[in-house]
NURO-485501 format. One line per field, with one value per residue (C-alpha): residue in three letters; residue number from 0; y, z negated, x. Coordinates in pm, whole numbers, plus 50000, padded with zeros to 5 digits. Layout:
% NURO-485501
type ALA,... .
seq NUM,... .
py Y,... .
pz Z,... .
px X,... .
//
This chain:
% NURO-485501
type MET,THR,ALA,PRO,PRO,LEU,LEU,ASP,ALA,HIS,LEU,VAL,ALA,ASP,ARG,GLY,ALA,PHE,HIS,LEU,ASP,VAL,ARG,LEU,ARG,ILE,ALA,ALA,GLY,GLU,VAL,VAL,ALA,LEU,LEU,GLY,PRO,ASN,GLY,ALA,GLY,LYS,THR,THR,ALA,LEU,ARG,ALA,LEU,ALA,GLY,LEU,HIS,PRO,LEU,THR,ALA,GLY,HIS,LEU,THR,LEU,GLY,GLY,VAL,ASP,LEU,ASP,ARG,PRO,ASP,ARG,ARG,ARG,TRP,VAL,PRO,PRO,GLU,ARG,ARG,PRO,VAL,GLY,VAL,VAL,PHE,GLN,ASP,TYR,LEU,LEU,PHE,PRO,HIS,LEU,SER,ALA,LEU,ASP,ASN,VAL,ALA,PHE,GLY,PRO,ARG,ARG,HIS,GLY,ALA,ASP,ARG,ARG,ALA,ALA,ARG,ASP,ARG,ALA,GLN,GLY,TRP,LEU,ALA,ARG,VAL,GLY,LEU,GLY,GLU,GLN,ALA,ARG,ARG,ARG,PRO,ARG,GLN,LEU,SER,GLY,GLY,GLN,ALA,GLN,ARG,VAL,ALA,LEU,ALA,ARG,ALA,LEU,ALA,VAL,ASP,PRO,THR,LEU,LEU,LEU,LEU,ASP,GLU,PRO,LEU,ALA,ALA,LEU,ASP,ALA,GLY,THR,ARG,LEU,ASP,THR,ARG,ALA,GLU,LEU,GLN,ARG,HIS,LEU,GLY,GLY,HIS,SER,GLY,ALA,THR,LEU,LEU,VAL,THR,HIS,ASP,PRO,LEU,ASP,ALA,PHE,VAL,LEU,ALA,ASP,ARG,LEU,LEU,ILE,VAL,GLU,HIS,GLY,ARG,VAL,VAL,GLN,GLU,GLY,ASP,ALA,ALA,SER,VAL,THR,ALA,ARG,PRO,ARG,THR,ASP,TYR,VAL,ALA,ARG,LEU,VAL,GLY,LEU,ASN,LEU,HIS,ARG,GLY,ARG,ALA,ASP,GLY,HIS,THR,VAL,GLN,VAL,GLY,GLU,LEU,THR,LEU,THR,ALA,ALA,ASP,ARG,VAL,VAL,GLY,ASP,ALA,PHE,VAL,ALA,PHE,PRO,PRO,ALA,ALA,VAL,ALA,LEU,HIS,PRO,ALA,ARG,PRO,ASP,GLY,SER,PRO,ARG,ASN,VAL,TRP,PRO,ALA,THR,VAL,GLY,GLY,VAL,GLN,ARG,HIS,GLY,ASP,ASN,LEU,ARG,VAL,GLN,LEU,ASP,GLY,PRO,ILE,THR,VAL,ALA,ALA,ASP,VAL,THR,PRO,ALA,ALA,ALA,ALA,HIS,LEU,ARG,LEU,VAL,PRO,GLY,GLN,PRO,VAL,TRP,ALA,ALA,VAL,LYS,ALA,ALA,GLU,THR,HIS,ALA,TYR,PRO,ALA .
seq 0,1,2,3,4,5,6,7,8,9,10,11,12,13,14,15,16,17,18,19,20,21,22,23,24,25,26,27,28,29,30,31,32,33,34,35,36,37,38,39,40,41,42,43,44,45,46,47,48,49,50,51,52,53,54,55,56,57,58,59,60,61,62,63,64,65,66,67,68,69,70,71,72,73,74,75,76,77,78,79,80,81,82,83,84,85,86,87,88,89,90,91,92,93,94,95,96,97,98,99,100,101,102,103,104,105,106,107,108,109,110,111,112,113,114,115,116,117,118,119,120,121,122,123,124,125,126,127,128,129,130,131,132,133,134,135,136,137,138,139,140,141,142,143,144,145,146,147,148,149,150,151,152,153,154,155,156,157,158,159,160,161,162,163,164,165,166,167,168,169,170,171,172,173,174,175,176,177,178,179,180,181,182,183,184,185,186,187,188,189,190,191,192,193,194,195,196,197,198,199,200,201,202,203,204,205,206,207,208,209,210,211,212,213,214,215,216,217,218,219,220,221,222,223,224,225,226,227,228,229,230,231,232,233,234,235,236,237,238,239,240,241,242,243,244,245,246,247,248,249,250,251,252,253,254,255,256,257,258,259,260,261,262,263,264,265,266,267,268,269,270,271,272,273,274,275,276,277,278,279,280,281,282,283,284,285,286,287,288,289,290,291,292,293,294,295,296,297,298,299,300,301,302,303,304,305,306,307,308,309,310,311,312,313,314,315,316,317,318,319,320,321,322,323,324,325,326,327,328,329,330,331,332,333,334,335,336,337,338,339,340,341,342,343,344,345,346,347,348,349,350,351,352 .
py 07269,07430,07252,07465,07583,07369,07683,07955,08235,08595,08692,08991,09042,09324,09356,09682,09960,09727,09590,09291,09229,08966,08720,08401,08097,07810,07498,07147,07105,07480,07687,08054,08302,08588,08876,09218,09466,09450,09526,09444,09171,08853,08716,08810,08622,08314,08319,08349,08048,07846,07932,08144,08468,08456,08637,08933,08886,08693,08319,08043,07729,07438,07133,07246,07270,07602,07648,08009,08179,08463,08524,08164,08163,07879,07855,07540,07547,07504,07148,07031,07194,06987,07243,07199,07493,07551,07855,08091,07976,07616,07593,07238,07098,07120,06826,06587,06400,06471,06152,06254,06609,06470,06209,06483,06576,06226,06164,06485,06361,06034,05790,05556,05597,05320,05424,05788,05701,05476,05756,06004,05774,05750,06126,06179,05934,06126,06454,06281,06271,05905,05878,06183,06058,06040,06385,06674,07017,07162,06885,06971,07228,07503,07321,06996,07170,07321,06976,06831,07114,07044,06670,06747,06965,06711,06407,06493,06492,06857,06983,07323,07369,07706,07810,08119,08251,07891,07982,08314,08168,07994,08123,08183,07852,07640,07833,07742,07368,07378,07577,07309,07038,07229,07274,06897,06828,07097,06944,06621,06781,06725,06989,07368,07553,07913,08046,08367,08540,08873,08716,08744,08467,08219,08325,08308,07963,07793,07943,07897,08230,08547,08751,09094,09259,09612,09777,09470,09462,09270,09514,09269,08900,08672,08446,08563,08665,08892,09052,09124,09259,09498,09607,09819,09966,10110,09810,09562,09774,09772,09400,09327,09601,09855,10228,10288,10605,10677,10931,11004,10835,10942,10693,10640,10933,10938,11264,11216,11548,11799,11532,11365,11014,10822,10451,10150,10066,10249,10333,10586,10710,10650,10445,10314,10361,10137,10088,09912,10104,09949,10131,10474,10630,10924,11209,11520,11730,11692,11401,11416,11126,10863,10869,11001,11045,11296,11511,11698,11534,11566,11282,11204,10916,10640,10284,09959,09723,09390,09457,09800,10117,10226,10601,10765,11060,11351,11578,11593,11221,11016,10720,10474,10422,10140,10235,10064,10181,10304,10516,10655,10750,10911,11114,11184,11110,11259,11368,11705,11677,11774,11518,11437,11112,10936,10627,10489,10466,10097,10027,10226,10029,10163,09977,10071,10172 .
pz 70228,70153,69883,69578,69566,69373,69213,69112,68923,68826,68689,68456,68262,68114,68095,67923,68132,68428,68485,68709,68845,69121,69236,69381,69528,69693,69844,69818,70070,70136,70114,70022,70031,69782,69942,69807,69736,69422,69115,69288,69038,69222,68938,68674,68871,68903,68531,68441,68656,68504,68151,68076,68046,67891,68054,67876,68065,68361,68397,68543,68648,68815,68938,68746,68415,68239,68167,68051,67947,67699,67640,67515,67337,67557,67664,67777,67719,68018,67937,67946,68278,68600,68756,68926,68964,69188,69051,69263,69104,69083,68710,68737,68415,68473,68244,68414,68744,69032,68938,68576,68674,68882,68618,68356,68474,68463,68126,67991,68107,67917,68157,68009,68112,68373,68537,68543,68705,68961,69053,69069,69297,69529,69549,69608,69898,70037,70039,70196,69886,69787,69820,69598,69295,69064,69150,68912,69029,69062,69313,69536,69814,69788,70023,69832,69499,69645,69751,69406,69252,69495,69419,69045,69090,69309,69098,68847,69116,69044,69116,69169,69314,69255,69470,69354,69643,69715,70004,69882,69742,70070,70354,70690,70850,70552,70516,70869,70811,70458,70568,70824,70560,70309,70566,70614,70242,70188,70469,70270,69938,69858,69585,69604,69676,69603,69769,69619,69865,69999,70330,70594,70805,70517,70466,70834,70885,70560,70459,70586,70440,70316,70008,69993,69652,69568,69227,69076,69322,69638,69929,70218,70282,70578,70813,70968,71296,71135,70890,71152,71400,71157,70866,70604,70406,70488,70322,70543,70852,70776,70706,71051,71231,71321,71289,71093,71031,70896,71045,71167,71484,71738,72021,72170,71990,71637,71462,71241,71073,71350,71614,71828,71946,72219,72150,72353,72104,72034,71666,71481,71130,70907,71100,71112,71425,71488,71753,71761,71756,72094,72243,72153,72444,72383,72627,72621,72748,72762,73000,73300,73413,73242,72864,72684,72350,72356,72077,71982,71717,71545,71499,71129,71152,71375,71258,71427,71453,71614,71966,71972,71768,71545,71549,71265,71391,71195,71326,71314,71223,71101,71328,71417,71776,71912,72195,72365,72286,72648,72609,72278,72440,72735,72502,72267,71968,71643,71327,71372,71751,71902,72137,72280,72180,72402,72352,72609,72502,72603,72337,72066,71867,71631,71383,71095,70768 .
px 10009,10347,10547,10638,10999,11244,11386,11141,11313,11259,11598,11582,11903,12107,12483,12570,12417,12362,12011,11938,11588,11590,11323,11465,11289,11476,11321,11462,11744,11763,12081,12036,12326,12334,12523,12605,12885,13097,12889,12558,12465,12567,12778,12521,12255,12476,12562,12195,12110,12393,12281,12588,12388,12037,11748,11593,11264,11125,11165,11382,11196,11378,11191,10883,11075,11135,11505,11483,11160,11215,10842,10810,11147,11266,11628,11809,12188,12422,12524,12163,12073,12069,12300,12638,12875,13176,13356,13564,13891,13759,13852,13982,14126,14503,14585,14341,14378,14142,13956,13907,13811,13525,13437,13401,13049,12899,13069,12916,12577,12610,12777,13037,13400,13402,13074,13184,13518,13351,13117,13405,13605,13306,13270,13642,13617,13317,13514,13816,14035,14018,14397,14455,14261,14564,14699,14665,14543,14896,14975,14678,14651,14391,14157,14196,14129,13812,13691,13763,13559,13274,13287,13279,12970,12787,12879,12604,12329,12242,11893,12059,12408,12575,12873,13063,13277,13387,13618,13759,14082,14178,14393,14227,14328,14229,13903,13794,13834,13695,13390,13303,13352,13139,12863,12850,12818,12556,12353,12338,12245,11877,11861,11855,12181,12275,12590,12728,12962,13080,13184,12909,13062,13036,12675,12581,12739,12638,12302,11948,11842,12012,11926,12094,12127,12239,12233,12069,11774,11691,11704,11658,11604,11552,11743,12069,11903,11643,11886,12151,11898,11730,11952,11777,12069,12410,12576,12390,12459,12834,12813,12674,12868,12599,12554,12233,12032,11688,11454,11103,10985,10725,10710,11054,11219,11356,11440,11748,11820,11878,11945,11678,11764,11583,11540,11436,11160,10836,10779,10563,10644,10946,11198,11551,11758,12061,12326,12666,12996,13078,12777,12919,13110,13343,13406,13624,13331,12954,12887,12662,12445,12233,12299,11990,12162,12446,12586,12904,13122,13456,13705,13729,13975,14110,14185,14276,13978,14068,14193,14029,14035,13749,13689,13496,13294,13152,12879,12499,12519,12815,12890,13163,13275,13491,13727,14019,14374,14398,14083,14210,14540,14362,14139,14432,14212,14341,14155,13987,13959,13621,13460,13120,12949,12696,12477,12236,11872,11870,12136,11960,11701,11437,11213,10984,11152 .
//
């Protein structure tokens, strides 16, 4: 028999003209990443869970206890919720030492000063900052401040841990090390964890499951493998680096507007068709040979993308193509130039919409 989720929530909240309606269930020990573009509702969801934004409908149940239930007029204030939060800017108290920042949570939950400081010292040692206990936030590096914030959140034994863009304020080198450290601590957390992020790498590395929100609604969920293999919106496709179009399938062909694409998969009915930019080959004239999917296009723009160049193509469908600088020079790619695009059927995948 499957155990009930530790967090069972239907978050319905309004913020001005914005309306959030998200169902969220997280098991004990599970890490769920909430991904979405700016304005999708990630922060509103996190604030509702923390008790900083009341629900207008729905419910929020944690460990079998209702924390927010508008239809029963029940709302538990933030300080009484078994919830730990790591904010994007960490929000450490600047006048307190690292030790007293971490001790603040246990003190707020009723521990005496000595017990709270003992607990805080233990958590600072666990995050590798035992020697920095007397330092104030301005004396800490970004990575150290992040670990103090994490220790402060975990020191109250939260049933629910909320992480709001926990690595966004760090430089690339620090982020790599801190991500690995954070992964280790999340693996030892027995409660539910929600990671709010816009960075797919953080989500893929740290989370067991992804929840994608757009315009206040869940548009896709699943583990990293299923989401990356079959994106269902343009945002998710861009996130995972795929060209995505929707059309009507009949066997191995998918009609997308005026263009018919041949795919490796057999589908009937409404379907998505996806292929990576690296699979798109560009030619100065219509190519001969094996490609099944060929169409005329116009270069809309060229931008550097890692070691290659990403070419935006207009035409019967809008796609991105990745080419080497040598290939771009050979083709003399400039905006407005006509080219032919080709994608092999074996690299074109279709699945039900």
